[in-house]
KOLZA-140784 format. One record per residue (C-alpha): residue number from 1; x, y, z; residue in three letters. Coordinates in Angstrom, 3 decimals. Last residue first. Layout:
BEGIN
ATOM  mitor      east     north        up  koldren
ATOM    NUM         X         Y         Z      ALA
...
***
This chain:
BEGIN
ATOM  mitor      east     north        up  koldren
ATOM    113   -22.349   -10.373   -11.137      GLN
ATOM    112   -18.721    -8.674   -11.702      LYS
ATOM    111   -19.800    -5.746    -9.084      VAL
ATOM    110   -21.586    -8.628    -6.770      GLN
ATOM    109   -17.971    -9.735    -6.571      GLU
ATOM    108   -16.428    -7.158    -5.692      ASN
ATOM    107   -19.274    -6.389    -2.768      LEU
ATOM    106   -18.075    -9.551    -1.407      VAL
ATOM    105   -15.032    -8.939    -1.452      ARG
ATOM    104   -14.690    -5.854     0.835      GLU
ATOM    103   -16.367    -7.337     3.568      PHE
ATOM    102   -15.267   -10.478     4.422      VAL
ATOM    101   -11.709   -10.570     2.803      VAL
ATOM    100   -10.800    -6.884     3.182      PHE
ATOM     99   -12.372    -6.373     6.353      SER
ATOM     98   -10.547    -9.427     7.694      TYR
ATOM     97    -7.277    -8.614     5.911      ILE
ATOM     96    -7.859    -5.077     7.763      ARG
ATOM     95    -8.247    -6.435    11.617      PHE
ATOM     94    -5.218    -9.490    10.629      VAL
ATOM     93    -2.919    -5.424     9.793      ILE
ATOM     92    -4.318    -4.062    13.458      PRO
ATOM     91    -3.133    -6.764    15.690      ILE
ATOM     90     0.140    -7.688    13.943      LEU
ATOM     89     1.480    -4.282    15.992      MET
ATOM     88     1.227    -6.500    18.631      LEU
ATOM     87     3.883    -9.178    17.348      PHE
ATOM     86     6.621    -5.741    17.514      ALA
ATOM     85     5.995    -6.420    21.689      VAL
ATOM     84     7.820   -10.171    21.107      TYR
ATOM     83    11.414    -7.998    20.886      LYS
ATOM     82    11.348    -6.899    23.832      LEU
ATOM     81    14.107    -9.634    25.671      SER
ATOM     80    16.073    -9.417    22.092      SER
ATOM     79    16.662    -5.456    22.595      SER
ATOM     78    15.260    -3.022    20.384      VAL
ATOM     77    16.390    -1.833    17.092      PHE
ATOM     76    15.391    -4.318    13.722      ILE
ATOM     75    11.759    -5.921    15.040      LEU
ATOM     74    10.777    -2.378    16.751      TRP
ATOM     73    11.564    -1.241    13.206      GLY
ATOM     72     9.662    -3.916    11.384      MET
ATOM     71     6.793    -3.007    13.849      GLY
ATOM     70     6.546     0.023    12.831      PHE
ATOM     69     6.703    -0.826     9.647      LEU
ATOM     68     4.516    -2.640     9.295      ILE
ATOM     67     1.883    -1.098    11.292      ALA
ATOM     66     2.335     2.099     9.334      THR
ATOM     65     1.398     0.647     6.266      VAL
ATOM     64    -1.618    -1.047     8.232      ALA
ATOM     63    -2.736     2.561     9.353      GLY
ATOM     62    -2.367     3.774     5.901      ILE
ATOM     61    -4.217     0.926     4.635      ASN
ATOM     60    -7.090     1.692     6.745      GLY
ATOM     59    -7.307     5.809     6.654      PRO
ATOM     58    -6.711     5.028     2.761      VAL
ATOM     57    -9.748     2.322     2.106      GLY
ATOM     56   -11.038    -0.039     4.958      ASN
ATOM     55   -10.640    -0.491     8.485      LEU
ATOM     54   -11.806     3.172     9.090      GLN
ATOM     53   -11.191     4.197    12.811      GLY
ATOM     52   -14.189     4.686    15.542      ASN
ATOM     51   -11.493     2.393    17.677      THR
ATOM     50   -14.837     0.954    20.211      LEU
ATOM     49   -13.695    -1.860    22.370      LEU
ATOM     48   -10.283     0.515    23.502      PHE
ATOM     47   -12.498     3.517    23.796      SER
ATOM     46   -12.757     6.356    20.778      PRO
ATOM     45   -14.832     8.869    21.822      ARG
ATOM     44   -17.608     8.942    19.802      VAL
ATOM     43   -17.852    12.025    16.458      ARG
ATOM     42   -17.423     9.122    13.309      GLN
ATOM     41   -19.912     6.954    15.448      PHE
ATOM     40   -23.406     8.668    14.523      ASN
ATOM     39   -23.361    11.083    11.483      GLU
ATOM     38   -20.446     9.755     9.703      THR
ATOM     37   -20.973     6.092     9.962      TYR
ATOM     36   -24.387     5.831     8.866      CYS
ATOM     35   -23.439     8.256     5.882      VAL
ATOM     34   -20.535     6.058     4.753      ALA
ATOM     33   -23.140     3.093     5.804      HIS
ATOM     32   -21.652     0.883     8.082      TYR
ATOM     31   -20.121    -2.754     8.269      PRO
ATOM     30   -18.310    -4.078    12.029      ALA
ATOM     29   -15.889    -5.861    12.676      VAL
ATOM     28   -15.376    -7.723    15.912      LYS
ATOM     27   -12.597    -7.702    18.466      PHE
ATOM     26   -13.745    -4.563    20.452      GLY
ATOM     25   -15.799    -2.943    17.770      GLU
ATOM     24   -13.498    -2.378    14.479      ARG
ATOM     23   -15.220    -0.258    11.995      THR
ATOM     22   -15.707    -1.044     8.733      THR
ATOM     21   -17.429     1.973     5.770      VAL
ATOM     20   -18.690     0.764     3.370      LEU
ATOM     19   -20.690     3.103     0.546      GLU
ATOM     18   -18.041     3.507    -1.807      THR
ATOM     17   -18.076    -0.355    -2.327      LYS
ATOM     16   -21.204     0.000    -3.540      LYS
ATOM     15   -24.668    -2.499    -2.094      LYS
ATOM     14   -24.836    -1.543     1.421      ILE
ATOM     13   -28.304    -3.379     2.430      SER
ATOM     12   -30.406    -1.243     5.250      ARG
ATOM     11   -29.851    -2.568     8.427      LYS
ATOM     10   -29.580     1.393    10.085      CYS
ATOM      9   -26.559     0.500    12.014      HIS
ATOM      8   -24.843    -2.113    11.552      LYS
ATOM      7   -25.305    -1.441     7.655      CYS
ATOM      6   -26.054    -4.891     5.664      TYR
ATOM      5   -24.259    -6.568     3.389      LEU
ATOM      4   -25.582    -9.035     1.213      ARG
ATOM      3   -24.171   -12.718    -0.339      ASN
ATOM      2   -25.214   -14.197    -3.322      ILE
ATOM      1   -25.183   -17.648    -4.107      MET
***
């Protein structure tokens, strides 16, 4: 069974990993073509529901590593009553992992077949 990815904007199939851009829309992750994302969504003002940042690629990896480092630093240097705030740093990490498992891995499997 071949799972296909479709751009949420233009509804066409995404065939290559270089074409894929995933973004967070509220609590959902949406796939877009790189061109559709650049033309339509990159300039939209970010808000809580639409972050406008890429979850995949270099920006997503840098964001996930930054969240890990910040969360670890928070756990180490902050008093015990505020340590639970560090769990908020799990949110971008979970979105990045979800983006990889659901979208990027599908494209990797299509290339192998």
